[in-house]
N, C-alpha and C positions, 0 to 999 in steps of 0.2 A: 229509784233503783235503775230505771231505764237510762236516766241521765248519767249515773255513775258508770254504767256499762259502756255508754257512748264514749266517755272520756278515756276509759280503759282501752277501748278499741282504737281511738285516735293515738294514744300513747304507744300501743303495740305497733301501729302502722308507722309512726315516726321512728321508733326504734328499729324496725325492720328496714326502713329507708336508709337510716344512718349506717346500719350494719352492711347493707348492700353497697352503699357508697364507699365504705371503708374497704370492703372486699374488692370492689372494682379498682380502687386506688392501689391496693396492695398487689392485685394481680397485674395491673398495668405496670407498676414499678418492676415487678418480677419479669414481665414480658420484655420491658426495655433492657433489662440486664441479662436476658437469655443469651448464652454464648453463641448459639446458632444465629439468632437475630443480629447480634453485633457483627459476627463474621460476615454475614451477607451485607449488612449496611456499610461496613468499611470497604468492601469490594465495590459495592454500588457507587459510593461516593468517590473513592480513590481512582477507580479504573473505568467502570461502566458509564457513569454520567459524563465523564470527560470524552470518552470515545463516542458516545451517542450525540453529544453536543457537536463534535466535529462532523459527524455524519449528517446531522441535521443541517448544518451550515452548507456542507458540500452539496447536499441534495437540492438546496434552494438556489445555488449559484448556477449561472448559465453553463450548460454542458460544453459549449464551444465559445471561444472568445473572438468576437468579430474584430477584424482589423484589416487595414491595407497599408502596405509599406514597401520600401525598397531595401533589399539586402545586397551588400557587396562583400564578397568573400575573398580574402587574400591570405598568403602564407609565407613563411620563411623557414629555413633550415640551415644547420651548420654543415650539412653534407655538401662538399664542393661540387659533386656531380649533379646534384639536384637544385643547388641554390640559384643558378642562372634561370632555370625553368620556373622555380617558385617565385622569383622576383619579377618575372615578366608575364605571369598568368594571373587572372582574376575571374571571378564569376559574379555577374550582376543578375539579380532576380527580383522581379516585381511580383508581389504576392497580394491576393485579395481573398479574404476569408469572411464570408457573410452567411449567417443563418445555417451554419453547419456544412456549407460547401466550400471548397478550396480550389483556386486556380492560381498557378504560378508559372510565369514565363521567364526563362533565363537566357543569358548570353554569356558564352565563354570567350573571354578576351585573351589573346596570345600576342604579346608584343604590340598591343594596341589594335590588333585586328580581330574582328568578330569571326571566330572559327566554328562556332557551334551554337545553334538555337535549340532550346528544349522547352516544352510545355508539359506541366504535370497537373492533373485534376483529381479531385476526389469528391464524390457526392453519392448519397444513398448506398454506401458500402461498396462503391465501384471506383477502382483506381485506374486512371488513364494516363497515357503519355504519348507525346508526339515529338519526333526528331526530324524536322524539315531539313532536307539536304542529305539525310542518311536514309530515311524511309518515309514515304509520303502518307503512310497509314497512321490513323489515330487509334491506337490499341487501348482496349479497356478490359479489365479483369475483375471478377468478384473477389473482394478481399477475403471472404470466407474460404474461397478456393485456395488462396495463398496460404492461409493458416492450416489447411488440411483438415478442417473441422466443419461439419455441417450441423445445423439444428433445424427443428421444425419452426414454422412461422408462428412464434409464440408472442402473444400480446403482453408486453411488459407493463405492469401497472404504473400509471402516472401518479406517483405519490409525492406529496409535499414533504419537506423535511420533518415537520411535526408528525405527519402520518407514518413516515418511515420509522421514526424513533419509537412511536407507540407500538408499531408492528413488531420490531425487534425486542422491545422491552417485554411484550407479552410472552414471547418464547423464552426469554431469560427468566421470567417469573416461574415458568414451568421447570426450568433447570434448577432453580433455587429450591424446589420441593425436595430435592435429594439431601438437603442440609437440614438437620434437626438436632435437638439437644442430646440425643443418644449417640450421635457420631461426631460431635464437636465438644472439645474440652478446652477450658481456659485456665492458664497458669499465670498468676500475678507475680510481679517483682522478680522476673527472670532476667538474667544477664544475657544479652544478645551481642554477638560479635559480627560486625560488617566487614568480612574479609576482603571483599572486592573494593572497599573504599577506605580501608585501614581506620575503621572507627568502631563505635559500639555504644550501647545504652542499656538501661534497665527499664523494662516495661512488661506488658502483658502479651503472652503468646497463645494464639488460638490454633488448635490442630484439628483439621477435618479429615477423618478416616472413614469413608463411606463403606457400608456393608453391601453385600450382594443384593439384598432386597431393596435397599434405597435406590441403587442404580436401575434395577429392573423396573421398579414402579415409575421412576422418572422417565425412562425410555418409552414405556407404554403410554404414559400421558403425552409425551412429546409426539409420538406417532399419531395419536388421535388429533392433536393440534395441527400437525402438518397436513393430515388428510383433509381437514376442514379449512385449510388456509392456502388457497391457490396463489395468493399474492407473494408469499415468501418463496414458494416453489418457482415461480416465474423469475424472481430476482436471482435465485441460485443459478438458473440456466444462463443468466447474463454474466456470470463471473468469468473472467478470462481463464482459458484452459480448464473449464468446468469438467471436461472429460477426465482429467487427471484426478480431480477431487472425487468424482463419482466412482472411479475405479478403486481408489483407496477406501472409500466408505463401503463398497461392495465386499472387498476382502476382509475388512474389519467386522462387518455385520455377520458375514457367513463363516468366517474363520477358515476360508479355503483360498486357493490360488486360481480358482476357476475364472476364466476371462470374462469380462463384461463387455458386451457389444455397445460401444458408445459412439458408433459412426454417426448415428442420428440422435441428438439429444432431444428428449421430449418430456412432457409433463407425466406421461404414463411411466417412463423410466424412473422418474423420481418417486412416483407412487409405489412402484415395485420395490425400490430401495427402502422406503418407509415400512413396507410390509416385512421385508427382511429384518429390519431393526426390531420390530415388534416380535417376530417369531424367535429371534435370538437374544431377546432382552435378558432372559434368565442366565444364559451362558455368559453374555458380556458382563453381567453383574458379578458372577462368580470369578471371572478372570480379573476384574478390577480389584475385588477384595483379595484374591490370592496373590496379586502382584504387590500387595503391601502399599498401595498408593496412599499418600498423605499430601494434604495441602496445608502448609503452615503460614500463618499470618502473624507478624510481630509488630506491635504498636507501642509507640512512645507517646504518652498522653493520649491525644486523639489523632496523632499523625502516624500513618502507615510507613514503616521503615524497611521492612523485609518481607518478601513473599517467596516461599520455597515449595516447589512441586517436586516430589521425589517418589521412588518406588523402593522395593525391598533391597535392590542392588545399589541404592543411593545414586541413581542416575535421574536427571531431570533438569529443571531450570531454577535459577535463583535471581531475583531482582532486589536490589538494595538502593536506598536513596538517603541523602543527607541534605541539610540546609534549612535554616529557619527563615532567612530573608526571602521574601517572594521573588526577588530578582536574582537570587543566587541558588543554584541547584547543582547537585552532583548525583549521578546515577550509574549503576553498573548492572548489566544483564549477563549472566553466565550460563553456558551449557555445561552440565556436569555429567561425566561418565565414570561410574563406579567410584564416586567420591572425589574425583579430580576435575578441576575446571579445565575443560578442553578448549573452550573459547569464551572470551570475556569482552564485552563492549562497555566502555566507560564514557560517560558524557558529562561534560561540565557546561553550564549554561548561565550566561549573564545577560540580563535585559534591562535597558534603561531607555525610556521613551521608545523610539522606533529602532534603536540600535540593538543588534543581537550579535553575540560572539560566543564561541565555544569550540569544543572538539569532541570527536567520537573516536575512541581507540579500540580496535579489535586486536586482542593479544592472542596469537596462535603459535603453534609449534614451529612454523616456518618464518617467524618474525612478526612484528606489529604492522598493522595497517591503520593509518590515522587520517581522519578528515577534520580539517580546521576551517572555520568560517568566521567572517566578520562582515556583517551586512546591514543594510538600511532598508527596512521593510516599507518605509514611506515612499520610496522611489523605486519604480520597476520599469524594466525595458519593455519593448514591444511584445516580447514573448512572456511577459509576466514574471521575469526573473529579477529579484531584488538586487539593487546596486551593491557592490562589495566584492570581496575576494573569497575564493574557495580553493582549498589545497588538499589533495589526496596523495598521501605518501605510502608507498609499499616498499618491500625490501629491494626491489629491482627497478622501480621507476617512480616518478613524481608527476602528477597531473595538476595543473593549476587553471583556474578560471577567474578572470577579472572582468567585472561588468561596471562600466563607467562611461560618462559622456565622452564622445569622440573628439579629437582635436579639430576636426573639420565638420563637426555636426553629427547628429545621430547619436546612437549609443553603441559603444564597442563591446563585443563579447570576445575576449582574448583567451583562447585556449592554448596552453603551453604543455608540452610533453618533454620530459627529460628522462632518458633511459641509458643506462650503462651497458656497453657491449661486453663481450667476453674478454677483451683486452683492457678493460677498465676505462675506455674512452666513453665520453658522454655524447649521445646524439640528442640534439635539441630541435624540436619542431614547434612552430607557432602558427596558429590559424586564427584569423580575426574575422568575425562576422559583424559588420557595421550595419545597424538597423535604423532606418529613418521612417518614422510614422508619417504616412501621407494624408492623414485625417480624412480618409474616405475618398481621396482623389486619385486612386490608382487607375491607370489606363489599361491594365491587363484585361484580355478578353478570352473567352472560351474558344476552342478550335471549332471551325465551321465544317470540317470533314465529317462524314457519316462514320460513327464509331465501328471498329472491328472488334467484336467480342471474342476473346480467346480463353474464356473461362472453361470451356469444355475440352480444351486441348489436354493431352496427357502430359505427364512430367517430362518425358523425352521430347515431345513436340515443342513444349515451351522452351526447353533447354536449347534445342536446335534453332528456334526462332530468335531467341535472345543472343545466341552465339553468333549468328550471321550479322545481326545488327551491331554487336560489339566489335566484330572484325572490321566492318566498314567504318565504324566510328574511329577505331584505333588507326586505321590506314589514313583517314582524313587528318587526324591530329598530327601524326608523324610527318605527313606531307607539308602541313602548314608550318610545323616547327622547323623543318629543313629549309623551307622557303624563307622563313623569318631569319634563320641563321645566315642565309645568303644575302639578306637585305632585299629580297624580292617581295 
């Protein structure tokens, strides 16, 4: 009897295990087909992973590119009054950039004569310049003073690319918590039109329409994560013009136009903003829901073809893409205002080995702006610019850049500008920067004078100082030009 009970127990156990396994497989299959999970996964694979991979590589690359070389700048124009001067003037500059510091010494040559010497330096956030023959002083100024923005001495975390990626992904995972199967719906076999690319397809459309509670819950979680994460706060303070971003966030979190004192950027200021976000999370959530915000994702097979962010007034952004061949891509990004595309950028891209070519077209009410490029990423100049041609066309002017080996050595960077004046005549300007890599053999040296720090001067005092130097410089140049015309 005991033996029979034992076999019955074993049978029940096996049956329970099989049932549990079947349930796990069924639940797992259901989880994989969850509209919310698919919505997040498509965005993660199509946008986030690509962006984070780029950030990871950028973080691990040297922040400054060490080099030493010689630059010779010349120019031409079709303006008869300036052509003689342009043809007889050039600037030679020896540059040495090592471990984040920069020193450059230049000579301005006019009709073969050295008429001006200048030395420019940059190190530890301090910009310096010296103009021998015009002013004997070696002036230095804190670049933060020039930007008109000050910040506390905040230690920026030294993160590897992998660590930076993990840090940002952790915050994105918090943002993803606002997405769930109650606010995401999927519609299969939908016909989708790609108006920006004149195409279309039949596929699955995912629509994310968050409710007030979803946004509120996500913001509260995000606030806690930010309070416990000084690394990201320190990185935010390193963003260029971070004060503009913080003022925008302050107005959005509080819903008022009250001014935010961002004269001194600090970790405490960010913590205060995080507190404002938590305190106003419920109101922000209601505003998002009341706005009718939706985030639509259109997929053909497993390929994302269209992303549309919109509100109740049908204003927002649309991104569309086409192309099956990995080397052939078309994309369009449009800003939409009340149902009409106010601005559209179109990009075509062809890649074969190291060759890349394509165009970006911004279509606006005042005419199109187009950037065309054909470049070779395997060969780059001293400045890290790939060899090739670049052309920017606007309704009233055209700018071109050609990077190629120079006829007499080095690499030419030929910038051309064509502009039509009011009478329909074309003004043509060409500036060529020929760069020769000295392979670390630059002879340029730092100034030996004791620096004169002008960081504490007022704006009026700096204007007066530079004004006097400028007048002396102009007088010297005009004198030399006159003597050159006289053959003296």
